[in-house]
C-alpha positions, 0 to 999 in steps of 0.5 A: 819795552824795557826802560834803562836805568840812569847811568847805563846809556852805553853804546851797546844799548843805543835804540832806534826809531824807524818811521816808514811811509809807504804809498798813500791809499786813495779811493774815489779821489779821497785819501784813506790814509796819508802816510806822510802826514802820519810821519810828520806827526810822529816826528814831533814826538821825542824818540825817548817817548816813542821807545819808552827808554832813556837810552840814546837813540837814532831816528830814521825817516823814510818818506817817498821811497821808491826802491824796496832795496833802499827800505830793506837796507834801512830796515836791516840797519835798524834791526841790528841796533842792540837797544830798543827798536820801534818800527812804524809803517803806514800806507797801502798794503797790496798783493803780488798775484804772480809771486803770491806775496803781500807788499807795502806799496811804495811811492809809484807802486802800481798793480803791474809793478808791485814785485819791483817797486813795493816792499815784500812784507816777508822782508819785514818779518825776516829782518826782525825775527832774530831780534831778542824778545822784549826789545822790538815794537812794530806799529802799523796804520795800513789800508789794504787794497782790493788785491790784499784784503781777500788774502788777509781775510784768508790768513785771518790777519797779517803775519808779524814778527814773532819776537816783536810786540805788534800793534795796529790796524788794517782798514778794508778797501771799501771805505771812502776816506777823508781828508789828507790828514793824520789818520784816526788810529795814529792820531789817538795813539799820539794823543795818548802819549801827549796827555798822559804824565806817564807813558802807557804800555804798548797794549794800552796805547793800542786799546785806547786808540782802537777804542777812541778811533772811528774805525770803519766796519771790518777793520782788522786790529793787531792783535785782535782786541779779543786776544788782548788780556787786561792792560794792567796784567801786561803792565805787571808782567813787564812793568818798568820802575821809572816810566819815561816822562817827556820834557817835550810834549807833542805840540797841540797843533799836531792833534786836537787839544782834549780835556784831561777826562778819559772820556772826553767831550770833544765830538767824535772822541768818546769811545763809548759809542764804539764800544756799545756798537761792538757789543750790539754787533755781538763782539762782546769780548772786544767791547769788554776788553776796550772798556776794561782798558779805558777803566784802567786808564781812569783808575790811573788818572782819577783813582779807584774811588772816583766818580769816573771809575764808578761810571766805567764799572757801570759800563762794564756791568752793562756790557756783561749783561748784554753778553749774558755774563750775569755773574760778572754783571751782578758783581760789577753792579753791586760794586758800583752801587756801594761806590756810589753809596759812599758819596751819594745819598741812599735815595739818589737815582744813580744809587737806586739804578745801580741796585736795580741793575744788580738785582735784575742780573742776580735774578738771572743767575742760574748757578745756585752757588754763584747766586748764593755768594752774590746774594749776600753782598746784594742784600747788604746793598739793598738793606742800606737803601731805605727808599727801595720798594719793600717788595724787592727786598722781601723777594730777594730774602725769600730767594736767598732762603731757598738757596740756603735750603731754609724756605721762608715761613711767611 
């Protein structure tokens, strides 16, 4: 969303934050999502940070509402705001079998009273549809019940307003759930706002939260991670000159304190197991997208030549190898090897491991033009490693001679 320049805070630009807590999702007496806890945590984040705007704004909390018409009035008033708008919804997504409509269950909604006591999802889409593009963000942290999940599967997702940037998760009904606390996706979303000196873009916040949260298998992400392009590209297309900085960071009591490293050592917070699980289950594009998002985060915090950046380049290289993208894997391994060589000795195990990764992936390249192009950089890297086994360098040179049409005379 756009950030207003100083001195432009007229009433015509006033923003709005609308936080809606639906009914809690409970399975086997365990809370799957606690909307009230999520709203309480978000309520401690300054509206300027949530909106990514310095414009004056209003905040509306709807927690425990039982009348869908009351929610509709608040939603309609929020949609009429001329400035930036953030709508956050958390709770249980259900389905009206008679009306054939998805609903956000409100307090007291039951399977037999859905059409009278729950908010029709179409109302949200309809009210936000007329808003100008670039001013609206919708964030969702939902659990689908047994009635809604088959419908979402059939639709291959959740209908969202076309003019809004929509991010979030819809968790399937089968998982057991945990304590009555802030849910994992929302907690990590807030955590990224709390510990970044400049506010990440919406797509970055989403990618970071999905990558770090321990989401149940089958969770739907909006947008699907395979549909996300690199966060850096999104930032460049809609880049703002002065990202908002919060003078009131979220208190540490809201979310666990974490180290400043992008890949923290707090148990359960490391995104790498989740990314690896995506790759090993065949969801290579999603794994690569999340890894790239975390790499961009590292670059912003630590810089392009940092050890942390090199580690994430190596993670992306291995993900490319697992996906069978040997061209990208070769290039990433070569880059990682050169980065390590710039600050480590040529016989360091990490340097040799990066070179070995590059060499293996290069040998798997079937495209001769790609192999020829990458081979030149590979040879430069291998030539700089005196402790490398001579046979490997010799075989690499021989293949390059064949690729160049000049077979070895040895």
